[in-house]
N, C-alpha and C positions, 0 to 999 in steps of 0.2 A: 504493500500499499504506500502511495506516495503522499507524503505530507508537504503541503505548500506552506512555506514559511512566509506568510503575509507581513509579518513585522519585519522581516529583512527587506521585502521589496518596497514597503512603505519607507523604511529608514534610508533606502538607497535613493529613493526618488525625492524625498524631502530636502536633503541637504542643497540639492542644485538650486531649488527655488529660494531656500533660505539663505543660501550663499550670497545671492545678488541682493536680497533685501538687507541681510546683515551688512554687506558692504556699503549699501546706500546710507543705512543708519549710522554707520560709524564714520562716514565721510559727510553727514549731513551739514555739519557746521562749516566745512570747507566749501560745500555747494552754495550754501546761503551767503557766506562771506563773498565768494565770487560774484553772486548775483548782486550783492550790495555794491561791489566795486563797479561793475558794469552799469547798473542803475544810476550810481553816483556820476559816472563819466557821462552818461546820456543826459542826466539832469543838468549837470554843470555846463556842458557844451550847448544845450538848448537854451540856457539862460544867458550865455555869454552875449547874445545879440542885443540884450538890453543895456542900457546905461545905469548900472547899479552903483549907488552910493556905498561907501564902506559900511554904514550902518545897516543898510538892506542886505549887504553881504553877510554881515553877523547874524542877521535873522535866518538866513539860509543855513548857517552853521550852527544854529542854536542847539539842535538835538545832539549833534556831534560834540558840543562843548559839555553837555550834561553827561554824556557817556565818558568823557575825559575826566570830569569830576568824580564820577562813580569809580574810575580806575585809581585816581589819587587817593580816595578814601580807603582803599584796600592796603595802601603801602605799609603803614606803621603795623598793624595787627598781623599782617602776612609775613613781613620780614621778621619781626620779634618772635612770633610763635614757631616759625620754621627753624630759625637758628637755635632757639632754646630747646626745642623738642629734639632736633637732630643731635646736638651735643649732649643733652641730658641722657640720651638714648644709647650712648656709646657704652659698649659692654667691655669695660676695662679688665674685668676678670677673665675674659677669654685669653688674652695675652696682651700685656702692655706694649710689647715690641710690635706685634701685628697692628694694634691700633695706631700707634705712632707711625708706622710705615704707610698705612692707608691714608691717614690725615695729611701727612707730609706730602705725599705723592700728589693728592688731589689739590692741595694748596700750592703746589709747585706748578702744575700743568695749566691751571686756569690763568695765572698771571702771564704764562708764556703766550697762551692764546690771545689775551688782551694785547699784549705787546706786539704780537705779530699782526694783529688787526690794525693797530695804530701805525706801525711802520708802512702797511700797504695803503691805507687810506691817506697818510700824509705824502707818500710818494706818487700815487696815482692822481690824487686831487680830483675826485669825481664831482665835487661840488663847486669847484672854481669855474670862472667864466660865465656864471649865470647870475651875477649880482644884480638885484632888482627884478628879476624875472618871476620871483615867487611871491614877493611882498611888497607893500608900497613903503615900509618903513624898516629896511635891513639893519638900521643902526641902533634899534631900540634896546638891544640887550648888552651893549658894551658897559664895561664897568672901569673904575680907575683904580683897580687893585693891582700891585705889581707881583713879580714872581716870588720874591722872598716872603712878602706877606701871605701869599696863597699857600706857600708850603708850611709856614708857621701856623696858619689857621687850620690846616689839616691836622696837626698834632693837637691844637687847642680844642678842636671840636671833637676829638676822640674822647674827651673827658668833660662831658657837659656838667655844669654844676647842678642842673636841675633836669631830671629825665622827663618830667612832664613838659616843661618848656622845650625840650629837644624834639618833642613830637610836632612842634609848630614853628620854632625859630631856630636859627643858627647864627652865630657871630662871624662877622667878616671885617677885616682891617682894610680901610680905604685911605688913600692919600688926600690931604687937604688941599684946596686950590691955593696957589701962590705961596705955598710953605713947604717946607721939608718934613713937617710933622704929619702923623696919621692918627686916626681914631678908629675905635671899634663901633660899628654899626650892627644893629640887629635886623635881619632881613626875615621876611615871612616865608621861610623855606625849611622844611623838615631836616633836622640834623641827623641824617641817616647814619653817617659814620659813628657818631656817639652812641645811637640806638644799637648799632651793630656790636660795638665794643661792649656796652653793657650786657647785650644779650649773650655774647660769648662768655663773659665773666659769669653771668647767672647759670648758664648752661653747664660750665665746667664744675661750679660749686654743687649743682644737683647731681651731677654724675659721680662726684667724689663722695657725697653724703649718703647716696644710695636710698636705702629704706626710710631713712630719717626724713626725707623730703619727697617721699613717693607721692603724697597728695598734691603737692605743688607741680611736681613734673607731669603728673597726670592731667592737671589743669591745662598746661601748655600743650600737651598731645591733643586735648580735646579742642582747644582753641585753634590749633593748627587744622585739624579736621573741619571745623566749623568754617574757617577762612577759606580753605580749599573749595569747599561746597558753594559758599557765597561768590568766590572768584569765578567758579564756573558758571554760575548764573549770569554774572556780569558779561562774561566772554560770549555767552550766548546771545546777548544784546549787540554784539559788535557788528553784525551785518547792517543793522539799521544805522548805528553810529558811524560806520565806515561810509555808508552811502551819502549821508549828509556832509561828512568831513571831506570826502573826495569832491563832492559838488562844490563846497566851499573853497577848496583849494584851487579848483579849475577857474573859478570866478576871479580869483586873485592872480592867476597867471597872466603875464603880459606877452609871454612867447612860448606857447605850449610845446613847440618843437625842441627848443633848447631845454625845457624842463624835463620832457620824456627822455632826451638823450642823457641828461644828468642823472635821471633815475636808473637808466640802463647801466650806466657806469657804476653807480652805487651797488646795484644788484650784483654786477660782475666782480666788483671788489670784495663783497661779503662772501660770495661763493668761492672765489679764489682762495681767500683766507681760510675758509672752513676746509677746502680740499687739501691745502698744504698742511694744515694743522692735523686733520684726521688721517690722511694718507701718507704723510711724509714725517712730520714731527713725533707723533705718537707711536708709529711703527718703529721709528728709528730708536726712541727711548726703550721700547719693548725689547728690540733686538739687542741693544747694548747691555741691558740689565739681566736678560735671560738667555741670550745666545739661541733663540728660537726663531723659526720662520715667521714673520708677521703676515705674510700672505695667507698661510694655513689658518692663523688665528682669525683673520677677517672673514674668510670663507665659512669658518665654523659659526661665526657670529651673524651670518647673513640674515637669518630669519629675524633676529632682534633688530637689525638696522632696518629691515624692511617694515617691521611692525612700528618702530619708532617713527619712520617717515609717514606712515599711514595714519597713526593716531596723534601725532605731534605731542606726545606726552611721555617723558621718561618714567613717571610713576606707574603709568598704565602698562608700559612695556616691561616693568620689572619682573613679572613672572616668566615672561618669554626669555628675558635676559639671563635669568637664573638658570633656566632649563638648558639654554645654549652652553653657558659656561660649565655646567656640571656634566652633561650628557655628551656634548660634542668636543669640549676642550679639556676635560679632566681636571678642572679647578676644584679643589677641596670644598666640600659642602659648607663647612664652618666659615671659610674665608668668603665664599660667594654670598652667603646669607648674612654676613657682618658687612662686608664692604659695599655691596651693591646698594642696599637701603640708604646707607650714608652718602654714597657717591651720588645717588639720584636726588639728594637734597643739597649737598654742599659743592659738588663737582659739576659745573656748567660750563665747560670749555667753549661750546658753541655760542651760548648766550652772552658770555663775557666778550667774546671777540665781536659779535654783532653789535652789542651796545657801545663799545668803543668806536667802532666804524661808524655807527648811526650818529652818535653825538658829535664827532669831528666832522661828518659829512654835513650835518645841520649847520655847524658852526661856519663851514665853508660857504654854504648856500647864503648864509646871513652876512657874510663878509666880516665875521668876527675873528680876530686875530687871537690865536691861542698860544701863549708863551710855555715855557717849559713847565712852569708851575702848575698851569691849568691842564696840561697834558698828564702830568703826574697825578693831579687831582682826578682826571677822568680815568686813569689806569686803576688807581686804588678803589674808586667808587664803583666802576664797572665790575671789578673783581668781588667787591663786597655785594653788589647788586645781584650778581649771578649766583652767589653762595646762598643768598636769601630767596632767590626765585623759586616759586612753587613749580613742581614737575608736572604741569598741566598745560594744555594748548594756549599759547599766546600770553602766558604770564609774564614774558619778557617785556611786554609793553608797560606793565605796572612798574617794573624796576627801571625801566629806560627814562621814564618821567623824572625819577629821582637823580639819575645821572645828569640830565639836562639841568635840574635845579641846582645841583652842587657847583657847576661852573658857570652859573649865571645866565644860562640860556633859557629862552622861553619854552615852558613844558608843553605849551600848546603846539609847538613845532613838531611834535611826534606825529602830527597829522600828515606831514610832508611824505612819510614813508609807509603809512598805514596800508596804502593800496597794495604793497609788495609784501607785507609782514606775514600774511597767511602762508605764503609759499617758503619765505625764508625761515620760518618757524619750523617747518618740517626738515629742512636741511640741518638747521642747528641741533634740533632734537636728536637726529641720527648721530651727529658728532658727539653730543653729550652722552649718549648711550655707549658709543664706542670708547669714550674717555673713561667712563665708569668701569668698562669691561677690562680694558688694557690695564687699568689700575689694580683691579682684583687679581688679574693674572700675574702682574709683577709682584705683588704682595704675596701671593701664593708661592711663587718661585723663592722669594727672599726668606720666606718664613718656614722652610721645610723643616728645620731642626725643631722650632718650636711646636710645629704641629705634630711631629712625632712625639714631642714630650707631653702633649695634651691627650690623655687617655679617655676624657669624658666624652660621651657622644652628645651631640647636639640635641637638646629636647625638642620633640616633635611640635610643630606649629599647628594648632587645632584650627586657626582661622583659615577659611577658604578664600583665596584671593581670586576674584574674577578676572579672567584673561581678557585683553582687548581683542577686538574682532579684527581680522585681516582679510583683505579682498581675496587672497589666494588660498587660505586655509580656513576651513570652518572648524571652530573649536569644539572639542568633544565635551559636552557637559558633564560626563562621568569622570573627567580627569581634572585634576587641580594641582597646583604646586603647594606643597606643604613645607 
């Protein structure tokens, strides 16, 4: 007697339809953002024929301004909760050396990416030659601070006298007119560097005190989860915000051809920097430290890279990244599950590079001269911003605002590059995941002796982590990463 396995037939037919639906759902934000960009272009071009006054142009961009205000409101709670939670979660009992190697590696490669991006954008100058083509007042963001004062202010702002005040203001030294004296003024810009320093100190204290401060640590973990959820809500509003922001920028353009050419150069500069860092710098470091073939490593990581590009979220890609390192590349489970969660929070090479390039590009467009002091300020702030960026789609937009604020650039100028951010976000997320993975592999290689000395097995994680949906692979609901 022949038994027909109807369940098998049904399960065979379902995934094909579910595959396309799942692919559509996982890329819905991208599709909507693209629609927002195209509708914004159409709206802006159609309105250019009229003689719009600056006030009327502001009305067109009103919805976009509201969206930017929402992004700004997320900066302080998102940065503080992410940093404190990540550092407090460091399992120093696993191995002090393993922890130090992981953190040192991640805190080394991110500044390298930032410096690489700065070198490229200063050399290529994608924003030069278009002064006045974007805005009627390109000189509105200049300040009279000199290089020495800017460097000294960086150190001073690391230690704010009042943490509540640091959420709203920061101090800046400016030269007085017709004198050689200077004075300190208070500007209404969040002192992110001070908040980062305070968050790191609190996180280290919580990690060392352990059970004694578990309640406070759990508070920051919960706050981070809440802020990531709220950030996701705001990002889902980005298609509408982007539409009006693009239309507003098109209305302000004096020569669209030159502006589009400049944006093309900017896009190429970011992609070139990401390619060099992801496929030259990181593999070279990996080969020097491990003497292993980086090409083989990247091939074993292909699924995680593709998933990162598809989801634009290093946090959502985390289960796939863990599986690739453990199953394909033989990284010790204890190292993979220790390094990758920390890396997905504090190691954002692609984001740091992107924010440095974006800030300097905007300064070039606005014809704002950046001295060595402000360049150093950008490098430090971009590194700190990338460390605090949430591993969710387009969270780099939130932290880019604070980079612009730190060097006196108009935070509203983030709208100049919003039309391209949805695509660049995918490229930089892929590089972020590659950086996390290379770091875990390097730590695994350097920690062989310590791993042999650790006889305790890693406790099984009971929480089931939902895997992101990929267009090529339909996830099996019966499987999960533990």
